[in-house]
N, C-alpha and C positions, 0 to 999 in steps of 0.2 A: 504494500500500500504506500502511495506517495505521501511523504511527511510534509508538514508545514514548512520547516526549514528548506527542504528540497525545492518547494514552490517559490519561496522568497528569493533564494539564491539565483534563480534564472529569470523569474518574471519581472524582477526589478529592471532588467535590461530591456524588456518589452515596454515597460513604463517609460523609460528614458533611454532610447537607443544610443544617444550621444555619450552615455556613461562609459561605453567601451573605450572610446578614444582617451577619456580622462584616466581610466583605470590602466590603460596600456603604459602610461608613463611610469607607473610603479612596477611594471613587469619587465622593464629593460628595453622596451620598444616605444616608438613614437608614432601612433596612428593618427592621421588627420581626423578632425571632427567631421562627421557626415553633414552634408547639406540636405540630404533627403534620406528617409528611412521607411521601409515597408515591411510589415510583419508577414511572413510567409507561412503556409501550412507546415505543421511540424510532423505530420505523418509521413514516414519514409517507407511504408509498407509496399512490397511488390505484389505481384500476382500470386506468389507462393504463400502458404499459410503462416509464414514467419512475420511477425509484426515488429517493425523497428521504428521507434519514435524518438526524435531528438527533443530535448526539453524546451528550448526556445530557438527559433530560427528567424534571423533578420536579414533583409537586403539593405545594405548601407551604401550610400553614394557620397563620394568626396568631391571637392572642387577640382582637384588636380590628378587624382589617381583613378578615377572612375569607380564603378560599382563593385562591391564584393559581398560575399555572404558571411554572416557571423552565426555560428552554432554555439549556443551556450548550454553547458552541461553542469548540473548541480550534483556534486559527488560527496556523499556523507561518510563513506568509508571505502577502504580498498576493496577492489573486486577484480579478480584475474581476467574476467571476460570483457571488461570495459575497453581496454586498448583496441581489441578487435572490433568492437562496436563503433568506437570513434573512427577507426580507419574506414569502416564501411560508410559511416555518415559522410565523412569528407569526400570520399571517392564517389559516392552516389550523388551528392549535391553538385560536385564538380561536373559529373557526367550529365545530370539533368538540367542544370542551369547554365553550364559553360561559363561559370564565373569563379574567380579565385575564392577560396573558402578558408576562413579562419575558425579555429576551435578554441573556445575559452572554457576552462573547467574552474568552477568556484567551489572552494572547500572551507571547512570550519575548524580544521585541526591540522597541526604541523605534519603529522605522520602521513595523512592522506594527501596533503599538498605535495610533500616530497615524493611520494610514490607516483602521483599523477604527472609530474613534470619530467619523469625519466623517459628518454626516447625508447620506443618499442618498435622493432622492425618485424615485418611479417615474413621475411625470407631468411634463408640461412645466413650465417655471419659474413660470408664472402659475397653474397648476393642479397643485400638488404631490400631491394625492390621498392618497398614502401615503408617509410618510417613515420611513426606518429609521435609528435612531440607538441602537445597543446600548450598554450599559454595558461598559466595557473594563477588564480587570485585566491589568496587565503590570508590567514593571520601572520604569515611570514613576510608578506610584502604590502599588504593593505595598510594605509596610514592609520595611526591612532589619533583620532580627532577629539581633543579634549577641550578646545576653546570654542565657546558659542559663536564667536565671529568667524572662525574657520568653518564651523559646521554650517553657518548661515550662508557662506559663500558657495557651498555646493551641498544642498540638503540631501540629494539622492546619494552622493558619494558617502556622506556621513552615515546614512542609513545602511549602505552596504558595508561600511567599516564596522558598524555595530553587529551586523549579521555575521561577518567573517570572524569577528573577535568574540562571538557569543560565549565561548568557553574560556576566554582569557581573563586574567585578573583586571585588565584595564577597561573592560567593557562598561563598568559602572560609570566611569568618567565620560566615556563616549556617549552613553545614554543621557546623562545629565546635560551635556553640551547640546545634544540633538534636541532634547525636549525644550530647552531654553530657546534654541534657534527657531523652533517650530511655533513658538507663541505668536510671533508676528507674521507668520505665513498665512496666506489665504486658505480657507478650508479645503478647496479642491486640490491644493498642493499638499497640505499637511495630512489630510485623511489617508490617502494611499500609503504614505510613508509611515504613518503610525501603524498601519496594519501590516505592511511588509516587515517592519522591525519586530513586531509582536510575533509574526509567523516564524521569522528567522531565529528568534530566541527559544521558541517552542517551550519545552518543559524545564529549561535550565533555570537556575535560581535568579538569574538576571531578569527574567520575565516579570517576576513580582515587583522588582524595582521599576521596570518600565511601566507596568500597569499603574503603580502608585503615582509615577510622574505624570502619566497621561490623565489620571483621574483628577489630579490637583491642578496641573498646568493647562491641560487641554480638554477640560470637562465640557466645553461648549461644542466640541466636535462630536458628532453623532456616529462615531466609528463603532465597529463591532466590538472592539476592545473595551471602549467606555461602556457600551451596553452590557458587555459580559460582566464588568465590575458592578454595574448597577443591579444586574440580575442576581449576582451573588449576595449583594447587600439585601435586596428584597427577600431572597430565600432565607437569609439569616434572621431577618425581622419576622418573617412568617413562622420560622421555627421557634423563635422566642415567644411569639403570640400563641402558637399552638401549644407550647409547653405550659404557658400561663393558664390557657383555657383548660388543658388537661388537668392541671393541678386544682383548678376551681371545681371542675366536674368531679374529680376524685374526692375532694373535700365534701362536696354535696352528697355524693353517694355514701361516703363514710358516715355522714350525719344521718342520712336516711336509714342506713343499716342500724346505727345505734338507736334511732327512734323506734324502728321496727322491733329491735330486740327488747327495748324498754317496754314498748306496748305489749309485746307478747308475754313478757315476764309479769307485767301488771295484770293482764287478763287471767293468767294462770293463778295469780294470787287471789283474785276475786272469786274464781270458781272454787279454789281450795277452801276459802272461808265459808262459802255457801254450803259446800259439801260437809265440812267439819261441823257446821251448825245443824246438819241433818235435814236441810231443806231440799225439796224436790226441784230439780233444775230442768225445765222443759227444753227440748231441742232448739226451739227458736231463740230462747234466752241464751243458751250456750253459744249458738252461732253468732248472735249479735255481739256478745262480749268478745269472742275470739277474733272477729273480723274488724273490730274497732281499732283504728290507728291514731286516735286523738288522745295524746297523753293526759291532757287536762280533764277530759270527759272520763277517762278510765280512773283517774285519781278520785273523782267524785263518786263513781260507782263503787270504788274500793271502800270509801268511807261509809257508804250506805250498807254495803254487804255485811257489816258488823251488827246492824240493828234491825234491818227489814224483816217482817214476819214471813214474807213470801219472796221467792227469787225474782218474780216478775216486777216487784216494786223497787229493785235495785236501781232501775233506770230513772225513777222519780218522775215518770211521765204523768201528766194530768189525766 
């Protein structure tokens, strides 16, 4: 199943295709900023039953180098089959679109990033034929943006920095800088970045910090994250109210049980007194006494039971 960090790591490039040129500077290359970007279908499945799907595929155009394709892969851990899949993606895209194809792999840990950037050849050592060596963006080369001014200068890059450093000690400072920078951003700009960042953090401890920052600083954004926080608060309040109601009901039930027990005991006392006095107790009298649940009325009947000449007169009816 595709995870939230997986989606955030590649979909952020769909959100801002120009991000690739800015990221490339941290990867040791300098890719010109695109003047035009087009999202292409990501399904690379052929007629055979094997399905191959790249995470994000963009057609980027630059002012001086012409168009090229960018395939973005989000990689959460090492996988021995991935280099072959990446080789297929690039070869297929090159064949289908007849355009230069770049492959960017985005990671969230050093070990996966180091593994992903190693060149892998599909042929024997003396005949490499096709070598795959993608550009890799991860915690080893993405900037640690801790100043709100720096984050404000490129909000999308700051969000990617938080995503790629999700498991790093410095992520808290990045998140604080990003949340501060997003305060002044329009909702249509801030909302997707709030959600990309939350998805990229997934279940890591830093997500709690991000949720608190969003709830405090960005509460006016109606993002799913803010709604998630509000829903949890509502659930907690409902649970507290439910517990209070249950306690009240329990107290009422306990009181009723005690009253019923008291009434039952008092009714037995009335019947016992009448029997000890040798009075005949008709069935209707016995039934009326045993079915009475009014403690005060039973108390009066108990007092009369000591002196009445007949059991019927215990009720004191006119």
